N, CA and C of each residue as an Amber inpcrd file, in Angstrom:
protein
   420
   8.4300000   7.6460000 -40.3380000   7.0400000   8.0290000 -40.2380000
   6.9280000   9.2360000 -39.3120000   6.2310000  10.2400000 -39.7770000
   6.0880000  11.4790000 -39.0200000   4.8770000  11.3620000 -38.0980000
   5.0650000  11.7670000 -36.8560000   3.9620000  11.7780000 -35.8980000
   3.5590000  13.2230000 -35.6570000   2.2820000  13.4820000 -35.8070000
   1.7770000  14.8390000 -35.6210000   1.0450000  14.9210000 -34.2880000
   1.0430000  16.1150000 -33.7070000   0.3090000  16.3370000 -32.4680000
  -1.1600000  16.5390000 -32.7920000  -1.9910000  16.5010000 -31.7680000
  -3.4250000  16.7090000 -31.9760000  -3.7110000  18.1120000 -32.4920000
  -2.9180000  19.0810000 -32.0620000  -3.0860000  20.4570000 -32.5390000
  -2.7890000  20.5360000 -34.0380000  -1.7410000  19.8430000 -34.4630000
  -1.4040000  19.8450000 -35.8830000  -2.4900000  19.1550000 -36.7110000
  -3.0260000  18.0600000 -36.1850000  -4.1380000  17.3990000 -36.8790000
  -5.3450000  18.3280000 -36.9820000  -5.6260000  19.0300000 -35.9040000
  -6.7540000  19.9690000 -35.9190000  -6.5440000  21.0460000 -36.9740000
  -5.3240000  21.5700000 -37.0550000  -5.0230000  22.6090000 -38.0350000
  -5.1030000  22.0630000 -39.4610000  -4.7190000  20.7950000 -39.6520000
  -4.8530000  20.1770000 -40.9740000  -6.3190000  20.1100000 -41.4000000
  -7.1750000  19.7380000 -40.4600000  -8.6130000  19.6550000 -40.7560000
  -9.1620000  21.0330000 -41.1050000  -8.7370000  22.0500000 -40.3820000
  -9.2090000  23.4060000 -40.6600000  -8.7880000  23.8460000 -42.0700000
  -7.5390000  23.5660000 -42.4290000  -7.0630000  23.9270000 -43.7630000
  -7.7680000  23.1040000 -44.8380000  -8.0390000  21.8480000 -44.5410000
  -8.7420000  20.9770000 -45.4830000 -10.1620000  21.4880000 -45.7210000
 -10.7830000  22.0010000 -44.6700000 -12.1180000  22.5820000 -44.8120000
 -12.0890000  23.8840000 -45.6040000 -11.0870000  24.7250000 -45.3600000
 -10.9660000  25.9860000 -46.1130000 -10.7470000  25.7250000 -47.5930000
 -10.0310000  24.6440000 -47.8990000  -9.7440000  24.3110000 -49.2940000
 -10.8690000  23.4890000 -49.9210000 -11.9490000  23.2800000 -49.1990000
 -13.1080000  22.5190000 -49.6800000 -12.7100000  21.1250000 -50.1530000
 -11.9990000  20.4200000 -49.2750000 -11.5820000  19.0230000 -49.4670000
 -10.6060000  18.8320000 -50.6250000  -9.8330000  19.8510000 -50.9300000
  -8.7750000  19.7430000 -51.9250000  -7.4570000  19.6370000 -51.1560000
  -6.8310000  18.4670000 -51.2150000  -5.6450000  18.2140000 -50.4060000
  -4.4610000  19.0830000 -50.8250000  -4.2630000  19.2810000 -52.1120000
  -3.1360000  20.1090000 -52.5690000  -3.3140000  21.5620000 -52.1470000
  -4.5440000  22.0430000 -52.2780000  -4.8310000  23.4170000 -51.8630000
  -4.6930000  23.5550000 -50.3490000  -5.1400000  22.5400000 -49.5940000
  -5.0330000  22.6040000 -48.1280000  -3.5680000  22.6090000 -47.6920000
  -2.7050000  21.9220000 -48.4190000  -1.2760000  21.9390000 -48.1050000
  -0.7010000  23.3540000 -48.2960000  -1.1160000  24.0330000 -49.3790000
  -0.6380000  25.4010000 -49.6140000  -1.1510000  26.3500000 -48.5330000
  -2.4110000  26.1810000 -48.1190000  -2.9800000  27.0290000 -47.0600000
  -2.2420000  26.8000000 -45.7480000  -1.9630000  25.5520000 -45.4660000
  -1.2420000  25.1950000 -44.2290000   0.1420000  25.8520000 -44.2310000
   0.8190000  25.8180000 -45.3620000   2.1500000  26.4100000 -45.4650000
   2.1000000  27.9220000 -45.2320000   1.0370000  28.5680000 -45.7200000
   0.9000000  30.0170000 -45.5520000   0.5790000  30.3950000 -44.1040000
  -0.3160000  29.6380000 -43.4820000  -0.7480000  29.9700000 -42.1170000
   0.3340000  29.6280000 -41.0960000   1.0200000  28.5000000 -41.2690000
   2.0100000  28.0170000 -40.2940000   3.3780000  27.8850000 -40.9800000
   4.0520000  28.9880000 -41.2240000   5.3230000  28.9230000 -41.9580000
   6.4700000  28.2990000 -41.1550000   6.3840000  28.2900000 -39.8370000
   7.4780000  27.7530000 -39.0200000   7.3550000  26.2540000 -38.7720000
   6.2280000  25.6710000 -39.1430000   6.0340000  24.2380000 -38.9300000
   6.4880000  23.4490000 -40.1540000   6.7290000  22.1550000 -39.8870000
   7.0080000  21.2480000 -40.9950000   5.6950000  21.0070000 -41.7350000
   5.6980000  21.2130000 -43.0220000   4.4650000  21.0830000 -43.8130000
   4.2770000  19.6200000 -44.1960000   3.1360000  19.0310000 -43.8390000
   2.9000000  17.6280000 -44.1930000   2.6470000  17.4740000 -45.6860000
   2.8250000  16.2650000 -46.1580000   2.5120000  15.9880000 -47.5540000
   0.9970000  15.9870000 -47.7360000   0.5450000  15.6890000 -48.9130000
  -0.8890000  15.7270000 -49.2160000  -1.6320000  14.6040000 -48.4940000
  -1.0040000  13.4510000 -48.3630000  -1.6730000  12.2610000 -47.8250000
  -2.2040000  12.4480000 -46.3890000  -1.4830000  13.0510000 -45.4450000
  -2.0270000  13.2060000 -44.0930000  -3.3370000  14.0120000 -44.0420000
  -3.5030000  14.9740000 -44.9340000  -4.7480000  15.7420000 -44.9590000
  -5.9240000  14.8360000 -45.3060000  -5.7190000  13.9690000 -46.2870000
  -6.7780000  13.0440000 -46.7040000  -7.0410000  12.0160000 -45.6100000
  -5.9590000  11.4470000 -45.0490000  -6.1020000  10.3880000 -44.0460000
  -6.7860000  10.8790000 -42.7770000  -6.4120000  12.0510000 -42.2950000
  -7.0040000  12.5350000 -41.0470000  -8.4810000  12.8760000 -41.2590000
  -8.8190000  13.3560000 -42.4370000 -10.2330000  13.6380000 -42.7250000
 -11.0390000  12.3400000 -42.7740000 -10.4690000  11.3100000 -43.4000000
 -11.1470000  10.0180000 -43.4720000 -11.2960000   9.3880000 -42.0880000
 -10.2040000   9.4000000 -41.2980000 -10.2630000   8.8050000 -39.9540000
 -11.2560000   9.5210000 -39.0590000 -11.3030000  10.8340000 -39.1760000
 -12.2360000  11.5960000 -38.3500000 -13.6750000  11.2470000 -38.7150000
 -13.9280000  11.0190000 -39.9960000 -15.2730000  10.6450000 -40.4250000
 -15.6310000   9.2150000 -40.0700000 -14.6810000   8.2890000 -40.1720000
 -14.9640000   6.8710000 -39.9260000 -14.9050000   6.5090000 -38.4470000
 -13.8200000   6.9040000 -37.7900000 -13.5860000   6.4840000 -36.4060000
 -13.9210000   7.5550000 -35.3820000 -13.9950000   8.7990000 -35.8120000
 -14.2880000   9.8780000 -34.8780000 -13.0900000  10.3250000 -34.0740000
 -11.8730000   9.9730000 -34.5270000 -10.6770000  10.3970000 -33.8020000
  -9.5470000  10.6560000 -34.7930000  -8.5490000  11.4020000 -34.3520000
  -7.4220000  11.7470000 -35.2070000  -6.4220000  10.6090000 -35.3490000
  -6.1990000   9.8810000 -34.2710000  -5.1530000   8.8650000 -34.2460000
  -5.5930000   7.6040000 -34.9860000  -4.5970000   6.8590000 -35.4530000
  -4.8750000   5.5950000 -36.1190000  -5.3280000   4.5780000 -35.0790000
  -6.3440000   3.7740000 -35.3850000  -6.7680000   2.7500000 -34.4250000
  -5.7390000   1.6270000 -34.3630000  -5.6190000   1.0150000 -33.2160000
  -4.6870000  -0.0870000 -33.0270000  -5.4850000  -1.3930000 -33.0880000
  -5.2660000  -2.1450000 -34.1350000  -5.9420000  -3.4190000 -34.3000000
  -5.0170000  -4.5420000 -33.8770000  -5.5480000  -5.4700000 -33.1160000
  -4.7820000  -6.6410000 -32.6800000  -3.4200000  -6.2530000 -32.1480000
  -3.4150000  -5.3810000 -31.1620000  -2.1490000  -4.8570000 -30.6610000
  -1.6070000  -5.6490000 -29.4810000  -2.0170000  -6.8840000 -29.3320000
  -1.4440000  -7.6940000 -28.2650000  -2.4700000  -8.5590000 -27.5750000
  -2.1170000  -9.0200000 -26.3890000  -2.9550000  -9.9130000 -25.6160000
  -4.1470000  -9.1440000 -25.0510000  -5.2870000  -9.7730000 -25.0600000
  -6.4750000  -9.1560000 -24.4710000  -6.2590000  -8.9820000 -22.9700000
  -6.7330000  -7.8850000 -22.4390000  -6.5170000  -7.5450000 -21.0340000
  -7.5870000  -8.1620000 -20.1470000  -7.6070000  -9.5030000 -20.0780000
  -8.6010000 -10.1810000 -19.2490000  -7.9700000 -10.8630000 -18.0500000
  -6.6790000 -10.7100000 -17.8710000  -6.0020000 -11.4250000 -16.7900000
  -6.2140000 -10.7690000 -15.4410000  -6.2810000  -9.4510000 -15.4010000
  -6.4170000  -8.7550000 -14.1260000  -7.8800000  -8.4340000 -13.8450000
  -8.6870000  -9.4570000 -13.7500000 -10.0850000  -9.2500000 -13.3930000
 -10.2240000  -9.3820000 -11.8850000 -11.3190000  -8.9030000 -11.3770000
 -11.5760000  -8.9840000  -9.9350000 -11.6850000 -10.4400000  -9.5120000
 -12.3090000 -11.2580000 -10.3470000 -12.4650000 -12.6840000 -10.0060000
 -11.1070000 -13.3760000  -9.9180000 -10.1950000 -13.0640000 -10.8460000
  -8.8620000 -13.6730000 -10.7920000  -8.0830000 -13.2120000  -9.5690000
  -8.1720000 -11.9310000  -9.2380000  -7.4710000 -11.4340000  -8.0490000
  -8.0210000 -12.0770000  -6.7780000  -9.3440000 -12.2210000  -6.7000000
  -9.9400000 -12.8710000  -5.5250000  -9.5260000 -14.3320000  -5.4510000
  -9.4350000 -15.0110000  -6.5980000  -9.0030000 -16.4080000  -6.6030000
  -7.5660000 -16.5280000  -6.1120000  -6.7060000 -15.6150000  -6.5500000
  -5.3070000 -15.6320000  -6.1090000  -5.2200000 -15.4160000  -4.6030000
  -5.9470000 -14.4250000  -4.1050000  -5.9010000 -14.1250000  -2.6690000
  -6.5100000 -15.2520000  -1.8410000  -7.5180000 -15.9300000  -2.3770000
  -8.1200000 -17.0560000  -1.6570000  -7.1350000 -18.2160000  -1.5590000
  -6.4190000 -18.4850000  -2.6250000  -5.4170000 -19.5550000  -2.6050000
  -4.3140000 -19.2290000  -1.6030000  -3.8750000 -17.9850000  -1.5680000
  -2.8300000 -17.5830000  -0.6210000  -3.3400000 -17.6870000   0.8100000
  -4.6060000 -17.3150000   1.0220000  -5.1740000 -17.3960000   2.3680000
  -5.2870000 -18.8420000   2.8290000  -5.6290000 -19.7430000   1.9150000
  -5.7500000 -21.1520000   2.2750000  -4.3990000 -21.7930000   2.5630000
  -3.3690000 -21.3890000   1.8270000  -2.0550000 -21.9850000   1.9940000
  -1.0080000 -20.8750000   1.8960000  -0.4930000 -20.4540000   3.0300000
   0.4800000 -19.3660000   3.0510000   1.8360000 -19.7740000   2.4950000
   2.0860000 -21.0660000   2.3730000   3.3800000 -21.5460000   1.9050000
   3.3900000 -21.8700000   0.4120000   2.3880000 -21.4060000  -0.3240000
   2.2980000 -21.7230000  -1.7420000   3.1530000 -20.7480000  -2.5550000
   3.7290000 -21.2420000  -3.6300000   4.5960000 -20.4170000  -4.4690000
   3.7960000 -19.7770000  -5.5950000   4.4160000 -18.7890000  -6.2450000
   3.7380000 -18.1180000  -7.3540000   3.5300000 -19.0690000  -8.5290000
   4.4180000 -20.0160000  -8.7120000   4.2470000 -20.9920000  -9.8030000
   3.0270000 -21.8750000  -9.5600000   2.8220000 -22.2730000  -8.3400000
   1.6460000 -23.1250000  -8.0570000   0.3500000 -22.3200000  -8.1620000
   0.3960000 -21.0510000  -7.7600000  -0.7850000 -20.1940000  -7.9280000
  -1.0650000 -20.0130000  -9.4120000  -0.0180000 -19.8200000 -10.1880000
  -0.1530000 -19.6670000 -11.6230000  -0.7990000 -20.9020000 -12.2440000
  -0.4170000 -22.0730000 -11.7880000  -0.9900000 -23.3120000 -12.3110000
  -2.4350000 -23.5010000 -11.8550000  -2.7720000 -22.9730000 -10.6740000
  -4.1180000 -23.1810000 -10.1300000  -5.1610000 -22.2380000 -10.7320000
  -4.7630000 -21.0380000 -11.1030000  -5.7090000 -20.0610000 -11.6550000
  -5.5130000 -19.9980000 -13.1650000  -6.5420000 -20.3280000 -13.9470000
  -6.3760000 -20.3020000 -15.4060000  -6.2700000 -18.8770000 -15.9520000
  -5.5610000 -18.7370000 -17.0590000  -5.3900000 -17.4530000 -17.7720000
  -4.6960000 -16.3800000 -16.9550000  -3.8700000 -16.7770000 -16.0100000
  -3.1210000 -15.8080000 -15.2120000  -1.6540000 -16.1980000 -15.2680000
  -0.8010000 -15.2490000 -15.6070000   0.6190000 -15.5490000 -15.6380000
   1.2720000 -15.1830000 -14.3110000   2.5350000 -15.5360000 -14.1730000
   3.2110000 -15.3120000 -12.8920000   3.4020000 -13.8420000 -12.5980000
   3.5690000 -13.0240000 -13.6150000   3.7390000 -11.5910000 -13.3850000
   2.4840000 -10.9860000 -12.7730000   1.3240000 -11.4420000 -13.2060000
   0.0710000 -10.9740000 -12.6270000  -0.0230000 -11.3910000 -11.1620000
   0.3860000 -12.6220000 -10.8660000   0.3790000 -13.0960000  -9.4710000
   1.3180000 -12.2330000  -8.6290000   2.4810000 -11.9120000  -9.1720000
   3.4340000 -11.0670000  -8.4330000   2.8700000  -9.6740000  -8.1830000
   2.1900000  -9.1110000  -9.1750000   1.6180000  -7.7860000  -9.0040000
   0.5330000  -7.7730000  -7.9320000  -0.2900000  -8.8150000  -7.9110000
  -1.3280000  -8.9070000  -6.8720000  -0.6800000  -9.0260000  -5.5010000
   0.3730000  -9.8400000  -5.4010000   1.1010000  -9.9610000  -4.1330000
   1.6270000  -8.5930000  -3.6890000   2.2300000  -7.8730000  -4.6020000
   2.8350000  -6.5890000  -4.2550000   1.7820000  -5.5750000  -3.8210000
   0.6520000  -5.5250000  -4.5410000  -0.4030000  -4.5730000  -4.1890000
  -1.0110000  -4.8670000  -2.8240000  -1.0850000  -6.1390000  -2.4570000
  -1.6560000  -6.5300000  -1.1790000  -0.6140000  -6.6050000  -0.0680000
   0.6130000  -6.1670000  -0.3740000   1.7390000  -6.1760000   0.5720000
   2.0290000  -7.5730000   1.0960000   1.9190000  -8.5580000   0.2060000
   2.2450000  -9.9410000   0.5310000   3.6040000 -10.2730000  -0.0730000
   4.2150000 -11.3140000   0.4500000   5.4940000 -11.7540000  -0.0730000
   5.3770000 -13.2190000  -0.4320000   5.7290000 -13.5980000  -1.6550000
   5.6400000 -15.0120000  -2.0370000   6.6790000 -15.8310000  -1.2850000
   6.3530000 -17.0890000  -1.1010000   7.2540000 -17.9750000  -0.3720000
   8.4190000 -18.3700000  -1.2590000   9.6050000 -18.2160000  -0.7530000
  10.8120000 -18.7280000  -1.3980000  11.4320000 -19.7070000  -0.4230000
  11.1010000 -20.9840000  -0.5830000  11.5290000 -22.0070000   0.3490000
  12.9930000 -22.3370000   0.1120000  13.7700000 -22.3030000   1.1820000
  15.1620000 -22.7180000   1.0910000  15.5400000 -23.4600000   2.3640000
  16.2760000 -24.5520000   2.1660000  16.6880000 -25.3570000   3.3040000
  17.9080000 -24.7200000   3.9570000  17.9070000 -24.6630000   5.2760000
  19.0600000 -24.1540000   6.0170000  19.3540000 -25.1150000   7.1670000
  20.5750000 -25.0650000   7.6400000  20.9470000 -25.8950000   8.7780000
  20.5490000 -25.1890000  10.0600000  20.0700000 -25.9600000  10.9740000
  19.7510000 -25.4050000  12.2860000  20.9620000 -25.6050000  13.1910000
  21.2860000 -24.5720000  13.9070000  22.3820000 -24.6810000  14.8510000
  21.8230000 -25.0990000  16.2040000  22.4190000 -26.1410000  16.7380000
  22.0050000 -26.6400000  18.0400000  23.0390000 -26.2380000  19.0830000
  22.6950000 -26.4450000  20.3380000  23.6050000 -26.0430000  21.4130000
  24.9160000 -26.8260000  21.3800000  24.8490000 -28.1150000  20.9820000
  26.0880000 -28.9010000  20.9550000  27.0010000 -28.5120000  19.7970000
  26.5050000 -27.7170000  18.8630000  27.3380000 -27.2590000  17.7450000
  28.2700000 -26.1200000  18.1560000  28.0440000 -25.5190000  19.3020000
  28.8210000 -24.3540000  19.7020000  30.3010000 -24.6770000  19.8580000
  30.6040000 -25.7900000  20.5290000  32.0100000 -26.1430000  20.7560000
  32.7290000 -26.4720000  19.4410000  32.0350000 -27.1850000  18.5590000
  32.6560000 -27.5270000  17.2760000  32.9370000 -26.2580000  16.4660000
  32.0450000 -25.3120000  16.4950000  32.2490000 -24.0530000  15.7820000
  33.3930000 -23.2590000  16.4160000  33.4630000 -23.2760000  17.7260000
  34.5240000 -22.5700000  18.4300000  35.8890000 -23.1420000  18.0600000
  35.9920000 -24.4910000  18.0450000  37.2620000 -25.1260000  17.6720000
  37.6200000 -24.8110000  16.2160000  36.6370000 -24.7870000  15.3610000
  36.8850000 -24.4830000  13.9540000  37.4170000 -23.0550000  13.7870000
  36.8600000 -22.1390000  14.5340000  37.3010000 -20.7360000  14.4360000
  38.7160000 -20.5470000  14.9670000  39.0610000 -21.3110000  15.9880000
  40.4150000 -21.1750000  16.5560000  41.4320000 -21.7790000  15.6210000
């Protein structure tokens, strides 16, 4: 599939207008005016004219192109920050479960923007003063 620039689309429309909406004639005009460019087939002249009339733009509209962008709302960000403020030891998974329609990546992005760090709880051994001699003997 060939992708044209906006300038090329504009030039196609100009040639289509000069040819009085005759796609074959507009292709010949385009070839004469722009000999160094790749000449599009007849169909792009018709399609760009139709899209410009229907949608008001050169590019094809994107229908159902993915998930709706409702996760990063101000209310969701405030809810995430409120949960973190109430409990500093909460994990991103628990925040994700507490706020509906928000995934963990969104929680991570909010943390990063606010210069916060999520809790990664890990158990470690505490070294006591009486452990010093045992460690010393082990090293020797």
